[in-house]
C-alpha positions, 0 to 999 in steps of 0.5 A: 499499499502506497502512501498516498493512499494510507494517507488517503484510507486514514482520512477517509475512515473505514467503511461498515462494510470493509470492516464486515469482509476484513472479518469474515475473510479473517475470522479466525484471526479475529477470533484469536485476536479478540480472545487474547485481549478477554484474555488478558482482562480476564487474568489482570481482574483476577477474573477468575483465575491471577496473572500467576496462572497465566504467567506459568503457563505462557513460561512452561508452553514457551519453554516446552517450544524452546526444547522440544520444537519438532514435536510442538510444531507438528501439534501445532500445526495439526491443531490449526490445519484443522481448524482451516479445514472446517467449514465456516459455521464450524471455525465459527464456532471453533473462535466462539469456544475459544472466547470461551475459553479466554473468559474462563481459564484464559491462561489456558490461552496463554499456554499455547501462545507460549507454545508458539513462542518457543517454538517461533524462538527455535526457527529465529534464534537457529537461522540466525546460528546457521546463517542459512535463509530458512522460509517459514512455513507459507499459510495456504489457509488463505485463498488470495496473496492479499496482505492485510490492510 
């Protein structure tokens, strides 16, 4: 997106139709962001569990992701492949379940984020140590090569 186009977009604002189209196209990502925000608020204000459990599970997930990157990566790939192979209505149900988990047991959601962080850390530190140009796995669940705006 060019700088002029971006400044024009900022001046005009975003229409409701554009927001709806974006949310339909990237519904899994939107649900994940909403779930993370809700889980953060739920943890900070001790709604059901406090921040202690959240920090513990993020740390455990990151440590497991760093020390066991291959099995963790395979498990996460299976989880996300399962999610993206479902029909759109099932994906919406899974997103709603993710939000319910974010409210009642946010540390579980942050544990998965820790696993993602650990495998990502392992991937990028290995790339830096070997100086080999490694390509991250391509996201195959979106139909077009269009980037987020």
